N, C-alpha and C positions, 0 to 999 in steps of 0.2 A: 504493500500500500504506500509505504514511504517512497519506494522506488518509482511508482507511477506518479506520485505527486511531484517528485523531483523532475521526471521527464516533462510533466505538464508545465512546471515552472520554467524549465529550460526552453521549451517551445514558446512559452509566453515571452521570455526574455529575448529569444531570437526574433520573434515576430515584432516585438516592440523596437528592437534595434533596426530591423529592416524598414519598418514604418518611419522611424526617425531619419534613416538615410534617404528614403524616398522624399520625405518632407523637406530635408535640407537640399536635396537635388532639385526639388520643385521650386524652392525659394531661389536657388541660383539661376534656374532657367527663367523664372519670372523676372529676375532682376538683370538678366543679360541685356546688353545694348540692343535696341530695336531701331529699325529705320523709321523715321518719322517724316511727315510732309509739312512743309510750310504753306500757309501760316499756321502757327500753333494756336493763335486766337484770331479766327477769321472775322472779316467785317471791320468796321471802323473802331480801332483800338489805338487811337492816336496818343503819342507821347507816353508809352507804357512805362509804368513804374513796376519794379519787381523786388521782392524780398524773400528770404528764407528764414523761417523761425523753426528750429528743430528739423523735423521731417516734412514740414508744410511750406508751401509756396503761395504767395499772395501777389496779386497784381491789381492795379487800378489804372484808369485812363482819363485823359481830358474829355470832358463831356460838354464843353462849350455852353450852349443855352438849354440843354436837355435837363429836365427835372422830373423825378429825383435824380441827383447828380453824383458824379464820380462813382460809377459802378465798381464793385470789388469782386474779384473772382479768386477761387482757391483751386490748387492742384497739389498732387503728391508725386507726380512724375514729370512735370514741366511740359507735358504734351496735352493732357486732357484736363479740362477746366469746367467749373460750375460757378454760377453766381451765388454769392452769399450775402450781399448787402450793398448799401450806398453810404457815402459819407454825409449826405444831407438829403432831406426831402424837398426843401426849397431854400433859396439863397436871395438875400435882399439886393444884391448887385446885378442879378440877371434880369434881362428885359424880354418880354414876350415876343416870340417870332424871330428872335435873333439867333442865328447859328454861327456868326462870325466871332463875336466876343464871348464873354462869359468865363468859363473855367478852362484854362489851357496851360500845358507845360507844367506838370506836377510831379511829385515824388512821394514815396511811401517809406516808412521806416519803423523799426521797433526800438523802443527806448529801454535799455537794460536797467536804467536807474529807477524807472517807475513801472516797468513791465507793461507799458502802454503802447498801442499802435498809433502812429502819427502819419498824417497826410498833409503835405504842404502844397497849396494850390493858389496861384495868382489869379487876379481878375483885373478890372479896369484900374488905371492909374498905377499899374505895377504894384498893387497892394496884395500882399501874400497873407492868406488865411491858413491857420493851422487847425486841423481837425484831429481830435484825440479821443481814444476809446480804450476800454480794458479788454475788448475782444475784437478780432479783426473784422467781424461782420457789423460791429457797432452795437448800440447807437453811439454816434460821435457827437461830442460837443465842439463848438467852433469859437475861435477868437482871431482877431487880426494881429498879425505879427508886425505890421507897419506898412506904410506906403512908400512908393518910389524905390523899392528894393530890387526891381527887375522882375523878369519872368523866369520860367523853367527852373525852379529851385531844385537843387540836388542835396539830399540828406546823407550825412556820414557820421558813423560812430567810431571813434578811435579805440585802441586797445585799453586805454585807461578809463573809458566810459564818458569821455568828453564828447560833446555833440557839436556838429558844424553844419553849415548850410552854404552852398555856393550857388550863385545866380547867373543869369545871362549877362549881367554887367561885369562878369569876371571878378566879383568880390567873394571872398570867403569870410563868413561870419562865424564866431563861436556863439552857441546858444547856451542858455541857462540849463542846469541839469535836467529840468523837466521838459525841455524842448519847446516851451511856450513863449519864451522871450529871447530877444537878441541881447547877448552879453557885450560883445564888442566886435569890431572889424579886425580880422586877422591880417588880411593882405588884399590889395587891389592888384590883380595881375595885369600885365601889359598885353592887351589884346589887339594892338594896332595892326598886327600882321594878318588879322583875320577879319573877313567881312562881317561874319556873325559868330556868336559864341553861344549857340543854342544847346539846350538839353545837357548842361554840364553835370557830371556825376563823378564822385570821388570814391575810390576803394583802396584798400591796402593789401599788399602781398609782400611777405618777408619784410624788408626794411624800406620798401618803396611805397610812396603815395602815387597813385595814378589818377589822372583827371581826363575823363572822356568828354568830348564836346563835338558839336556839329557845326560846320562852316558851309558857306556857299549859298544857302537858301533852302526853301521848303517846297515851293511849287514845282510842278513838272518842268523839266528841262533845266532847272537850276541845279548847280553842282553840289547837291547835298552830300555830306560826308559823315563819317565817324572818325575822328582823329584823337590823338592821345598825347598828353604831357606826363612827366613824372618828376618827382623830387624826393629827397630824403627827409624834408620837413615841409609842413604846409606853408611856411613862410618863404619857401624856395631855397635856392634858385630852381626854376622849373626848366627841364630840358625837353626838347621836341623829339618825338619818335621819328627816326630817320626814314621810316616807311610810310609816314603820313601822306594821304589819308589811309587809315588802316582798312576802312571799308568805303567803297564808292561804286555807284552804278547809275549812270544817266545817259540816255539816248544811245545805248549800245545793243538794243534788242533783247536784253535780259527780261525774264518774266517779271522780276521785281526791280523797281527803281527807287531812288531817293532814300537809302538807308540813313536813319538819323535817330537821335535820342537813345543812344546805346547804354546798356547796363550790363556789367559783368557780374556773374553769379557763380559761386562755388557750391557744388552739391555736397551732401553729407558724405559722399564717397570720394571727394577730392577732385572731381572733374570740374572743368570750367566751361561756361557757355556765355555767349553774348546775345542779349535780346535787344530788339530795336523795332521801329516801325518802318514800313516801306509800302509803296503802292503798286498796283498792277495796272500798267498802261491800258490794258484791254478791258479793265473793269473799274472805272472810276466810281461807280456806284458803291463799291465796297469801302471806299475811303482808304485810310492808311492802316494796315493790318500789323499784327504783332508776329514777328519772325524770330527765329533762333538759329544760331550756328555754333558748333563745338569750337573750342579754343585750345590752342597749344601755346607753350612758352618757348621763346628762343633762349639759347645759352646765356645771352647777355640781359635777359629779363624783360623782354617786350612780349606782349600778347599778340597772337596772330590767329585769325579764323582758319581752321583746318582746311576749309573748302575754298579759301582765297578771298579776295576783296569783294567780289560780286556775290550777293545773296543767292543761295541755291534753293531749288524747289524741294530737296530732300537732303537728309544727312543722318549720321549715326547718333542716336539719342543717348540719354543718360542711363547709367547702370542702376536703375530704380525699378521697383515693382510697378507694373502697369496698373493704373486705377481706371475706373469706368465712369468718371465724371463726364457730364454733357452739359452744354449750354441750353438752358430752357428756352423753348420757342412756343410749342403748342400749349394750349391752355383750355381746360374744361370748366374753368370759372367756378370750381367747387370750394374755393377758399374764400374767407371773408377779407383776406388781405390781397392787395394788388401784387401780381407776380413780379419777381425781380427783373424780368426781361422788359417790363413796360415803363414808358416815360412819356412826358409831354414837352412841347416847346413853349412852356410857360410854367408859372407856379401851379402845381397840381391842386385841384379842388377836392380835398378829402372830406368835405362836409356832407356829401351825399346828394347835393343839389345838381351836380353835373353828371354823375354816374354813381352806380351802386352795385355792390356784390351781395347785398343782403335783401333788397326789395323783392327779388325773385331768386331764391337760392338755386344755385347751379347755372346761373346766367349772369352775364355782365349787362346790366341795364344802363343805357346811355340816354340821357334826356336831350332832345334836340336843342342845339345851341343856335344863337342868332347867326345869320349869314350863311355862307357856304364854306367849302373846304379852304378857300383862300381868305377867309375873314379872321381878323385878329380876335373878334368876339367869340369865335367858335373853338378856340384853341383848347379850352378845358374839356371839350368833348371829342378831341382828336387824339386817340391813344395809339402810341407808336412803339415799335421795337426795331432793332438794327437788322438790316439785310446782311446775312453772313454766308450765303451760298451764291454761286454763279448761276445755278439752275434750281428752281424749287416751285412748289405750288402752295398757295395759302387759300384755305377754304373756311367758310363759316356757315352755320345754320342760324338764320335770323328770323325772329317774329316781329313784324313791323306792319302797321296799318296806317299809311299816310292819310291825313284828313283833308289837307288842302294842297294845292299845287306848290311844288318847290320843296316840300319836306322830303328828306332823303336820309337813308342810312345804309351802310354797307362797308365795303373794303376800300382801302386807299393805299397808294404808294406816294411817298412824301419826301420832300427836302425841306421846304419852308412854305409860308403862306403864298409865295409867288411862284412856286414850282411844285406841281403835284398832279395826280390823276386818280380816278375813282371808278368803281363799279357799285351801283346802288339800286335799291328798291325805292321808287319814288312815285309821284303822281303828276301827270300833265293833262290839262284840259279836263280835269275831273276823272281821269282814267288811270288806274294803276299801271305802271310800266317799269321796265328795267333799263338803266341807262349807263353809258360810259362817257366820261368827259375828262377834260384836262384844264389846268391853268398853267400858262407859260408867261413868265414875266408879268404876273398879275392879270393877264388877259384870259378870260374864261372862254372855252369852246366846248359846247355839247356835241359829242361825236356821233354816237349811235344810240338808238332807242328801239325797244320792242315791247309789245304788250306783255304784261305779267299774267300768265295763265294760271298761276298757282296760289294766288292770294297772299295772305299775310305770312305764311310759313314758306320760306324760300332758302335754298342753298346757293351761295355765290362763291366763285373761285377765280382767282387770278393765277395764271401759269406764266412763269418767267423761264425762258430758255437760256442757254448758255451764251447767247449773243446779245443780252440786254434788251430783249423784246418781251413785252407782256401781251398775253391774250386773255380774253374775258369770257366767262362761262356761267351758266345758271342751270339749276336742276330742281326738281320737285323733291327728290329723295337723297341726293348726294351720290347717286350711282350712275344714272343716265344723264349726260351733260349735253347742253347745246351752247354753241359759241355765239357771241354777239359781236358784230363788227369785225375789224381786222386787228392785226398785231400792232402794237405801238412801241416805237423805239425810244428808250429813255437814257441812252448812253451819252458820252461826252459830246459837246457841241463845238469845242475849240481845240482840244488836245487829242492826238492820236485817234482821228476819226475812223470809225469802223466802216469799211466799204464806202467811204465818202459821206456817210450819214451824219446828221446832226441831231442830237437828242431833242425831242419835242414832246414833253418837257425834258430838260437835262437834270437828272437827279444825282449827278456826280458831286464829288467833294471839292472841286477846284473853283467853284464860284457859279452863281446862278446868272449873273449878268455877263455872259461871255460873248454874246452877240452884240458887238459894238455898234451895229446899225440901229439898235434900239436903246435909246438913252433912258435914264431913270424917269425923265419927264414924260416919256411915252408909255411907261408902264401903267397899266390900267388896273383899278381895283382898290378896295378900301384899305388893303394892307400896304400898298405901294408907298404911300407917303408917311407911314407910321413906323416902318421898320427902322431900327437904329442905324443900320448900314444898308442903304438902298442899292449900292453897287458892290458886287463882290461878296455876297453872303456865303462865305466859303467854309471849309474845314470839315464839315460833317458829311458822311455818306448818306445813301438812301435809307429810308425806313419804310415800314408797312404797318398796317393795323386796321382798326375799326373806328367808325365815327358815326355821328348822327347830327343833322343840322335842320333848321326849320326855314331858312332862306326866305324870309318875309312873312312867315306865318305869325300871327299875333300871339298865339299861345303855344306853350311847350307841349310836345308829345314825347314818346319814348320808344326805343327799340331794344329788344332783348336778344342778346347774342348768346347762343347756347354753347358755343365752343369756338375755338380757332385752331385749325389743324395745319401744320406745316410739314410737308413731305418733300423728299428729294428723289430724283430719278434713281 
């Protein structure tokens, strides 16, 4: 009996050992380098900040006039990401309808002195705000760090716990230990050799301080770069990398151009990567996306992208276990809270007067707002999220009964009040119909209209192909679809024209007033004279979403959206 028990114990021990070996082997396999594709964060993720805290990675981006603002994403492998929060719900310095100004050129950090997460973000007047929270997802408190400090702040923590901030003015400031006040100016670097000093970022390796910055410009065809300086002390002297620019890609036919706002990150396994934003000349609707390249070090201590100066479409990833995070897009509206993928181009109305997730549980109810999709007054009822795919379809099931002509509810694609398009359930001459229209430079055009044979319950779908064309469809049940009208091209109208086409409307990130034959004075519509920047409303990519407007109706109505489904081919 004892002998049998001994054998059973031995078998159990051997089995346990084998299982452990398999588990260890599995961990090694899961952590082996994988080939990843750029961008690692698709769609408009301008001026990306990136930090590692333990085994977790966090990034945020410039959100310009979008509110809630400064979206924050989390990853554990640097390749797959999920939204976790925002730095703010609304901001007093942001103006409705404005996608040029607002929040731009930011950085994120972790303060070892207070164990708090910090985000430094400038707005008008080069005033830098600091957002601080005990958790990366927030909630964040906010205070002003001061005006006329520059833009594009870069945060740095030295080995002794002292905190620093460098700005586009090439000034390095020491911060108080809590990171919420400027203590003193450390040095003003000489930047006369550079046209610009954008996106500066400091990090330390061995006994060297490295300062990354971008020179040459931001827009397409400008020689945007990632360059580097280094010194043994923050006070200098700073020496120039003899290989500057370390990254560069403009007008050379590469898939990605304009690398800028670089950040170097060391993984917990000792690997180095550089992250940055760049744009795809063939897809200006995507804005500037977040890319990553592996980094190696030269014998004399300079960093180099393993794949060379030009951003590549793929590379070997970090030795980290793969996580399954995904960016939220589709929504069943079964939560009482607005999904983290959604935002507005104005201060959000959380009062329940513009929209509600509780009036009809399982639906997003949007109350019809004054004007149409191009109206400033309608902004609180125009709910948006980023375009992150080159080809996709967006579908919704809507319950809406227009009472008077002009009331409309449905799907949109949007850049700002002066550039957008729509597919809606509406009413014309007292008859329900389904319509497609656009606004270009504030000028509205109703394109196609068909009678609505299905009544108040209707499925609507916009299909975007991989050449920046949208087609429009409707259905009774979401299975059998009918197309309305033709395809509409919304790509660039001045840069890298596709097949000679000009976007009409142009939903790209490089500016809405790119047709110089149309001056701001010729732009028509209630929004044209009220936008803070009437020419060159730049920087953000295309968005899509849902909306409801009453367009002259005296009283408000409402539309119930049962879902929003995003699928890719």
